[in-house]
C-alpha positions as CSV (number, residue, x, y, z in Angstrom):
1,M,-11.2,26.5,-122.6
2,K,-13.8,24.3,-120.9
3,R,-15.6,21.7,-123.1
4,I,-19.3,21.0,-122.9
5,L,-20.9,17.9,-124.4
6,C,-24.6,18.2,-125.1
7,F,-26.1,14.8,-125.5
8,G,-29.8,14.4,-126.5
9,D,-32.4,13.8,-129.2
10,S,-34.1,15.9,-131.8
11,N,-34.5,18.8,-129.3
12,T,-30.7,18.9,-129.0
13,W,-30.3,18.5,-132.8
14,G,-32.6,21.5,-133.3
15,Y,-35.6,20.0,-135.0
16,I,-38.2,22.6,-136.1
17,S,-41.6,21.6,-134.9
18,G,-44.1,20.4,-137.5
19,T,-41.5,20.3,-140.3
20,D,-40.1,17.4,-142.3
21,H,-36.7,17.3,-140.6
22,L,-35.8,21.0,-140.9
23,R,-33.2,22.2,-138.4
24,Y,-32.8,25.5,-136.6
25,G,-29.7,27.3,-137.8
26,T,-26.6,28.0,-135.7
27,D,-28.1,31.4,-134.6
28,K,-31.2,29.7,-133.2
29,R,-30.6,26.3,-131.7
30,W,-29.8,26.2,-128.0
31,T,-26.5,24.4,-128.3
32,R,-25.0,27.2,-130.4
33,L,-26.7,29.9,-128.4
34,L,-25.2,28.3,-125.2
35,Q,-21.7,28.7,-126.6
36,K,-22.4,32.3,-127.6
37,N,-23.9,33.1,-124.1
38,L,-20.7,31.8,-122.5
39,D,-18.8,34.4,-124.4
40,G,-15.9,32.2,-125.6
41,K,-15.2,30.5,-122.2
42,C,-16.4,27.1,-123.4
43,E,-16.5,24.9,-126.5
44,V,-19.9,23.3,-127.0
45,I,-20.0,19.9,-128.7
46,E,-23.4,19.0,-130.3
47,E,-24.4,15.3,-129.9
48,G,-28.1,15.5,-130.8
49,L,-29.7,12.7,-132.8
50,N,-33.3,12.5,-134.0
51,S,-35.3,9.6,-132.4
52,R,-32.6,8.8,-129.9
53,T,-33.7,6.8,-126.9
54,F,-32.1,5.6,-123.7
55,F,-32.5,1.9,-124.4
56,S,-35.6,1.3,-126.6
57,V,-35.0,0.1,-130.1
58,D,-36.6,2.0,-133.0
59,N,-37.4,-0.7,-135.6
60,R,-38.5,1.8,-138.3
61,P,-36.4,1.6,-141.5
62,G,-33.6,4.2,-141.4
63,R,-33.7,4.5,-137.6
64,E,-30.8,2.2,-136.8
65,G,-28.3,3.3,-134.1
66,R,-30.8,5.3,-132.1
67,V,-30.1,3.5,-128.7
68,G,-28.3,6.2,-126.7
69,F,-26.7,3.8,-124.2
70,D,-24.8,1.9,-127.0
71,Y,-23.1,5.1,-128.0
72,L,-22.6,6.7,-124.6
73,K,-19.2,5.3,-123.6
74,P,-17.8,5.6,-127.2
75,C,-19.1,9.2,-127.2
76,L,-17.4,10.0,-124.0
77,D,-14.1,8.6,-125.3
78,T,-14.4,10.3,-128.6
79,H,-14.7,13.8,-127.2
80,D,-12.4,13.3,-124.2
81,K,-11.6,15.5,-122.4
82,I,-15.0,16.7,-121.4
83,D,-15.6,19.2,-118.5
84,F,-19.5,19.3,-118.6
85,F,-21.9,16.7,-119.8
86,V,-25.4,18.2,-120.5
87,L,-28.0,15.4,-120.7
88,M,-31.5,16.0,-122.2
89,L,-33.0,12.7,-123.2
90,G,-36.1,10.7,-122.6
91,T,-38.8,12.2,-124.8
92,N,-38.7,9.4,-127.3
93,E,-39.1,6.8,-124.6
94,L,-42.6,8.3,-124.1
95,K,-43.8,7.0,-127.5
96,N,-46.8,4.6,-127.4
97,S,-44.8,2.0,-129.4
98,Y,-42.4,1.5,-126.5
99,N,-45.1,1.3,-123.8
100,N,-42.8,2.5,-121.1
101,T,-44.0,3.8,-117.7
102,A,-42.4,6.9,-116.2
103,S,-40.7,4.7,-113.6
104,E,-39.3,2.5,-116.3
105,I,-37.9,5.5,-118.1
106,L,-36.3,6.7,-114.8
107,A,-34.6,3.3,-114.4
108,M,-33.1,3.8,-117.9
109,F,-32.0,7.3,-116.9
110,V,-30.3,6.1,-113.8
111,K,-28.2,3.6,-115.7
112,F,-27.2,6.4,-118.1
113,V,-26.3,8.7,-115.2
114,N,-24.2,6.0,-113.5
115,V,-22.0,5.6,-116.6
116,I,-21.4,9.4,-116.9
117,S,-20.8,9.8,-113.1
118,Q,-18.3,7.0,-113.0
119,Y,-16.4,8.1,-116.1
120,K,-12.8,9.3,-115.8
121,S,-10.9,11.1,-118.5
122,Q,-8.4,8.9,-120.3
123,I,-6.1,12.0,-120.4
124,D,-6.0,13.1,-116.7
125,K,-8.5,10.9,-114.9
126,S,-10.7,13.9,-114.1
127,A,-14.4,13.5,-113.6
128,V,-17.2,15.0,-115.8
129,K,-19.6,17.5,-114.3
130,L,-23.1,16.3,-115.1
131,I,-26.0,18.7,-115.7
132,V,-29.4,17.1,-116.3
133,S,-31.9,19.2,-118.3
134,G,-35.5,18.2,-117.8
135,I,-37.4,17.3,-121.0
136,P,-40.1,19.5,-122.3
137,V,-43.7,18.6,-121.3
138,V,-45.4,16.9,-124.3
139,N,-48.6,18.6,-125.5
140,D,-50.6,15.7,-126.9
141,E,-53.7,17.9,-127.4
142,T,-52.5,19.8,-130.5
143,E,-54.3,18.9,-133.7
144,Y,-51.0,17.7,-135.2
145,A,-50.3,15.5,-132.2
146,K,-53.8,14.1,-132.2
147,E,-53.6,13.2,-135.8
148,D,-50.2,11.7,-135.5
149,G,-51.0,9.8,-132.3
150,M,-47.5,8.8,-131.6
151,Y,-47.4,10.5,-128.2
152,H,-51.0,10.0,-127.1
153,G,-51.2,10.3,-123.3
154,A,-47.5,11.4,-123.1
155,R,-48.2,14.7,-121.4
156,I,-49.0,13.2,-118.0
157,K,-46.2,10.7,-118.4
158,S,-43.6,13.4,-119.3
159,I,-44.6,15.4,-116.2
160,E,-44.3,12.3,-114.0
161,Y,-40.9,11.4,-115.5
162,N,-39.5,14.9,-115.0
163,K,-40.6,14.8,-111.3
164,L,-38.9,11.5,-110.7
165,A,-35.7,12.6,-112.5
166,K,-35.6,15.8,-110.5
167,E,-36.0,13.9,-107.2
168,Y,-33.3,11.5,-108.2
169,C,-30.9,14.3,-109.1
170,L,-31.6,16.3,-105.9
171,S,-31.0,13.1,-103.8
172,N,-27.7,12.4,-105.6
173,N,-26.2,15.9,-105.7
174,I,-26.6,16.2,-109.5
175,T,-27.4,19.6,-111.1
176,Y,-30.9,19.5,-112.5
177,L,-32.5,22.1,-114.7
178,E,-36.3,22.5,-114.5
179,N,-37.8,23.0,-118.0
180,V,-41.5,22.2,-117.5
181,D,-42.4,25.7,-118.7
182,L,-40.6,25.4,-122.1
183,E,-43.0,25.8,-124.9
184,V,-43.3,23.2,-127.6
185,G,-44.5,23.8,-131.2
186,I,-47.4,22.5,-133.2
187,D,-46.3,18.9,-133.1
188,G,-46.4,19.0,-129.3
189,V,-42.9,17.7,-128.9
190,H,-40.2,20.0,-130.4
191,L,-39.1,23.2,-128.8
192,T,-40.0,26.6,-130.2
193,E,-37.4,29.1,-131.2
194,Q,-38.1,31.1,-128.0
195,S,-37.7,27.9,-125.9
196,H,-34.3,27.3,-127.5
197,K,-33.3,30.8,-126.4
198,M,-34.6,30.3,-122.8
199,L,-32.9,26.9,-122.5
200,A,-29.5,28.3,-123.6
201,E,-29.8,31.1,-121.1
202,R,-30.6,28.8,-118.2
203,L,-27.8,26.4,-119.1
204,A,-25.3,29.2,-119.4
205,K,-26.2,30.5,-115.9
206,A,-25.9,27.0,-114.4
207,I,-22.5,26.4,-116.1
208,E,-21.2,29.9,-115.2
209,E,-21.9,29.1,-111.5
210,Q,-19.6,26.0,-111.8
211,L,-16.7,27.6,-113.8
């Protein structure tokens, strides 16, 4: 059975938009639906963490350990052997508090991709097949988002970042999944239930083509 590691933030964890840390159940979040759609051919490993970034440090109390890069290599070793690595990360880097440009986020992404691409299994020295899932476009015009203000101006930046990440992947023969049409909920950031379903279907198709 092939093994798929899904590495991301709250949208991989299954955060329900507009709630206080409520999570979609195993019958609704995309990681679990992905395994179901692959009909027993693969084991899906969930590695979603709320507020996870590429490199930026979240200094809020209780948000320790959110820097994804610090956990990337240990995560690969922990779950070895991995056949597919699905990466969907970058949304939290759009927060105003980090003041990152789309190009700066891309540079973080490239460092991430390099580690994954160069990784070899400790068991049989095999490589990991990387699939990059574009992040959802932030809707900073919802009433919730306007009041919160954490992602003010992030819509344009999320579109630009996705464009840069896609171009990089296409230039480096990395599978890239376009997700700019995925709907987000009332907070403007987290995927709706329907979007989880759509993402799972797209990923299942992309993985089936490589099995």
